[in-house]
C-alpha positions in Angstrom: 16.8 -22.7 19.9 18.7 -19.2 18.5 16.8 -19.7 14.9 13.9 -19.9 16.8 14.4 -17.2 17.8 15.6 -15.4 15.5 12.9 -16.4 13.0 10.8 -14.9 15.5 12.1 -11.8 15.8 12.4 -11.0 11.9 7.5 -11.7 11.9 7.3 -9.6 14.6 10.1 -6.5 12.4 8.9 -7.5 8.9 5.4 -5.9 8.4 2.1 -8.2 7.8 1.4 -9.4 4.7 -1.2 -7.2 5.0 -0.1 -4.2 5.0 2.6 -5.1 2.5 -0.2 -6.1 -0.2 -2.0 -2.9 0.1 1.4 -0.7 -0.1 2.3 -2.6 -3.8 -0.8 -1.7 -5.0 -0.6 1.7 -3.8 2.5 1.8 -5.7 0.6 -0.3 -9.0 -1.7 3.2 -8.8 0.9 5.5 -8.1 2.0 4.3 -12.0 -0.5 3.9 -13.4 -1.6 7.9 -12.3 1.8 9.4 -13.2 0.5 7.1 -16.9 -2.4 9.2 -16.5 -1.4 12.1 -16.4 0.2 12.5 -19.6 -3.3 11.3 -21.1 -5.3 14.8 -22.6 -9.1 12.4 -23.2 -11.9 12.6 -20.7 -12.6 8.8 -20.1 -8.3 9.7 -19.3 -9.2 12.0 -17.1 -12.5 9.8 -15.5 -9.5 6.8 -14.7 -7.0 9.5 -13.2 -10.0 10.9 -10.5 -11.3 7.4 -10.3 -7.2 6.2 -9.7 -6.6 9.3 -7.4 -9.8 7.9 -5.3 -8.2 4.4 -5.0 -5.1 6.0 -4.2 -6.1 7.5 -1.4 -9.0 5.2 0.7 -5.6 2.0 -0.5 -3.1 4.4 1.7 -6.2 5.5 4.4 -5.9 1.6 4.8 -2.7 1.6 5.1 -1.8 3.4 7.2 -5.2 2.1 9.4 -3.3 -1.3 9.5 0.6 0.1 10.3 -1.2 1.3 12.9 -2.1 -0.4 14.3 0.2 -3.1 13.7 3.3 -1.3 15.5 0.6 -0.4 18.5 0.6 -4.2 18.8 4.4 -4.7 18.6 
């Protein structure tokens, strides 16, 4: 009984897998963005803009899902 209650509590306090995946994707994109900032060629500049847009999109989705998850808790 104690183990079941403990497991349930951990599930409630842990972020859902979908939010965790988005957070990992954001970290990966930010690492790529930092690497691209050191490059000066036009292709890197174009990719940098795409990565910045993708970061904004994924962060927005992560914030939306996090807000909904916190309201459910």
